[in-house]
C-alpha positions as CSV (number, residue, x, y, z in Angstrom):
1,X,0.1,-0.2,0.0
2,X,1.7,3.5,-1.2
3,X,1.9,5.7,2.0
4,X,0.1,8.9,2.0
5,X,2.5,12.4,1.8
6,X,1.8,15.7,2.2
7,X,5.0,17.6,1.3
8,X,8.1,17.0,-1.0
9,X,10.9,18.6,0.3
10,X,14.2,19.4,-2.1
11,X,17.4,20.6,-1.4
12,X,18.7,23.2,-3.7
13,X,22.5,23.0,-4.5
14,X,23.2,19.6,-6.0
15,X,19.2,18.9,-6.4
16,X,17.7,21.4,-8.3
17,X,21.1,23.0,-9.1
18,X,23.8,20.9,-10.2
19,X,26.6,19.7,-7.5
20,X,28.4,22.7,-5.8
21,X,31.4,19.4,-5.6
22,X,31.6,20.3,-9.2
23,X,33.0,23.6,-8.7
24,X,34.9,22.5,-6.1
25,X,36.7,20.2,-8.7
26,X,37.0,22.9,-10.9
27,X,38.4,25.5,-8.4
28,X,40.9,22.9,-7.3
29,X,42.3,22.1,-10.6
30,X,42.6,25.7,-11.7
31,X,44.4,26.2,-8.3
32,X,46.4,22.9,-7.8
33,X,45.0,21.3,-4.8
34,X,44.6,18.1,-4.3
35,X,41.4,16.1,-5.9
36,X,39.3,16.4,-2.6
37,X,40.8,19.1,-0.5
38,X,38.5,21.4,-0.3
39,X,35.5,18.8,1.1
40,X,38.3,17.5,3.4
41,X,38.6,20.9,4.8
42,X,35.1,20.6,5.8
43,X,35.3,17.2,7.3
44,X,37.2,18.3,10.4
45,X,35.1,20.1,13.3
46,X,32.3,19.4,11.0
47,X,30.0,21.6,13.3
48,X,32.4,24.3,14.5
49,X,34.4,24.9,11.1
50,X,34.3,28.3,9.2
51,X,31.6,26.9,6.4
52,X,29.3,25.3,9.5
53,X,29.1,28.1,11.0
54,X,28.6,30.4,8.2
55,X,25.9,28.3,7.2
56,X,24.3,29.2,10.2
57,X,24.8,32.9,10.2
58,X,27.2,32.9,13.3
59,X,30.4,34.9,11.3
60,X,30.8,37.7,9.3
61,X,31.8,37.2,5.9
62,X,35.2,38.5,6.0
63,X,35.7,35.9,9.1
64,X,34.5,33.5,7.2
65,X,37.3,33.9,4.5
66,X,40.1,34.4,7.0
67,X,39.3,31.5,8.8
68,X,38.4,29.1,5.6
69,X,41.6,30.1,4.0
70,X,43.5,29.3,7.7
71,X,41.7,25.8,8.2
72,X,43.1,25.7,4.3
73,X,46.7,26.2,5.2
74,X,46.8,24.1,8.3
75,X,46.3,21.1,5.6
76,X,49.2,22.3,3.9
77,X,48.0,24.8,0.9
78,X,46.8,28.2,1.0
79,X,43.9,29.2,-1.3
80,X,41.5,31.9,-2.6
81,X,38.2,31.6,-0.8
82,X,36.2,34.5,-2.7
83,X,37.3,33.3,-5.8
84,X,35.9,29.9,-4.7
85,X,32.8,31.2,-3.7
86,X,32.1,33.0,-6.8
87,X,32.2,29.7,-8.5
88,X,29.9,28.0,-6.6
89,X,26.5,28.8,-8.0
90,X,25.7,26.0,-10.5
91,X,23.3,25.4,-13.3
92,X,19.6,25.1,-13.3
93,X,18.5,21.6,-13.9
94,X,15.4,21.9,-15.7
95,X,13.8,18.5,-15.4
96,X,13.8,19.1,-11.5
97,X,12.2,22.0,-11.9
98,X,9.5,20.4,-14.0
99,X,8.8,17.8,-11.4
100,X,8.7,20.7,-8.7
101,X,6.1,22.1,-10.7
102,X,4.1,19.4,-11.3
103,X,4.1,18.3,-7.7
104,X,3.0,21.5,-5.9
105,X,-0.4,20.9,-7.7
106,X,-0.9,18.0,-5.3
107,X,1.8,18.5,-2.5
108,X,3.1,21.0,-0.4
109,X,6.5,21.8,-2.0
110,X,9.7,23.1,0.2
111,X,13.3,23.7,-0.3
112,X,15.6,23.4,2.6
113,X,18.9,24.5,1.8
114,X,22.1,25.0,3.9
115,X,23.2,28.4,2.5
116,X,25.1,31.4,3.6
117,X,24.8,35.3,2.8
118,X,27.4,35.0,0.2
119,X,26.2,33.3,-3.1
120,X,26.3,29.5,-2.2
121,X,23.1,28.5,-3.1
122,X,21.7,31.6,-4.2
123,X,21.0,34.1,-7.0
124,X,24.2,36.3,-5.8
125,X,27.3,36.3,-7.7
126,X,25.4,35.1,-10.7
127,X,24.6,37.2,-14.0
128,X,21.5,38.9,-14.1
129,X,20.1,36.2,-16.1
130,X,20.9,33.3,-14.0
131,X,19.8,35.2,-11.3
132,X,16.3,35.9,-12.9
133,X,16.3,32.2,-13.5
134,X,16.9,31.2,-10.2
135,X,14.5,33.3,-8.8
136,X,11.9,32.1,-10.8
137,X,12.5,28.5,-9.5
138,X,12.4,29.8,-5.9
139,X,9.0,31.0,-6.2
140,X,7.5,27.7,-6.8
141,X,8.5,26.6,-3.4
142,X,5.4,27.3,-0.9
143,X,8.5,27.0,2.1
144,X,12.3,28.3,1.5
145,X,13.9,27.2,4.8
146,X,17.2,28.5,5.0
147,X,19.9,27.6,7.4
148,X,21.3,30.7,7.7
149,X,18.4,32.2,8.6
150,X,17.0,29.2,11.2
151,X,20.9,29.5,13.1
152,X,20.6,25.7,12.3
153,X,21.9,23.4,9.7
154,X,21.7,19.9,8.4
155,X,22.3,17.3,9.3
156,X,21.2,18.7,12.6
157,X,17.9,17.4,13.9
158,X,17.2,20.5,15.2
159,X,16.9,21.7,11.2
160,X,14.5,19.2,10.4
161,X,12.4,19.2,13.5
162,X,12.1,23.3,12.7
163,X,10.8,22.8,8.8
164,X,8.2,20.3,9.6
165,X,7.4,22.6,12.3
166,X,7.3,25.5,9.8
167,X,5.1,23.7,6.9
168,X,3.1,21.9,9.5
169,X,3.6,18.3,8.5
170,X,4.9,15.5,10.3
171,X,8.6,14.0,9.0
172,X,6.5,10.6,8.4
173,X,4.2,12.6,5.7
174,X,7.4,13.9,3.8
175,X,9.5,12.7,0.9
176,X,13.1,14.6,1.0
177,X,15.4,14.8,-1.4
178,X,19.4,15.7,-1.4
179,X,22.5,14.8,-2.8
180,X,24.5,14.1,0.4
181,X,24.0,10.8,2.5
182,X,24.9,12.4,6.2
183,X,21.7,14.6,5.7
184,X,19.5,12.3,4.5
185,X,20.7,9.5,7.2
186,X,19.1,12.5,10.5
187,X,16.0,12.9,7.7
188,X,15.6,9.3,7.5
189,X,15.9,8.4,11.2
190,X,13.3,10.9,11.8
191,X,10.9,9.5,9.8
192,X,10.9,10.7,6.6
193,X,11.6,8.8,3.4
194,X,14.6,9.8,1.7
195,X,15.7,9.5,-1.9
196,X,19.6,10.0,-2.7
197,X,20.4,12.5,-5.7
198,X,22.7,11.9,-8.0
199,X,21.7,11.7,-11.6
200,X,18.6,13.0,-11.9
201,X,16.7,10.8,-14.3
202,X,17.3,7.8,-11.5
203,X,16.0,10.1,-8.7
204,X,12.9,11.2,-10.9
205,X,12.0,7.6,-11.1
206,X,12.7,6.6,-7.2
207,X,10.3,9.3,-6.3
208,X,7.6,8.0,-9.2
209,X,8.4,4.7,-7.4
210,X,8.1,6.1,-3.9
211,X,4.5,8.4,-4.7
212,X,3.0,5.6,-6.5
213,X,2.4,8.3,-9.5
214,X,4.3,10.0,-12.3
215,X,5.8,13.4,-11.4
216,X,6.7,14.7,-15.0
217,X,2.9,15.2,-16.2
218,X,-0.4,13.8,-15.1
């Protein structure tokens, strides 16, 4: 028997947009950094490092850049954090946007995003045309729940609990799509049905199987 869902929740970067890890890889190649170096920085002190604190809105922009670069130097490499951030905004995945557009006819659709006031996952630092495209996508969501506004971030359980309060749903009534396993693990432990997004087509097919109907037009 198909479970009854009320809300479909989407991560932004890596789900609606192409993955920020693609920008990490491009910057690492351009700056002669080891592959995976930037992601490695964020695995050290994952709840208190510069990236985590900026996503919770706990430190200023200048403090973020200073601390993030210092964390890199501690691991043996120097880099320009401002240049990296300028590369983060990804490309819109039109097939995922089409899914959101169709689902909103039958479900509450919400965006749950870890973000910064720096351009990460936002329209900032994009061309005017790209910024307008992102703004149009964001307008499709009934709720946009941002870590820097809540002062708590994924994968912290409090983030998901607060999101459910705002949307007025129980975790068991939600399907959550994200590209990071650690975020999905917490959501799943709280009772959400989760889908890991890699290749969009595979994720869309899995969502259709979970919901028991098509999501690319009825």
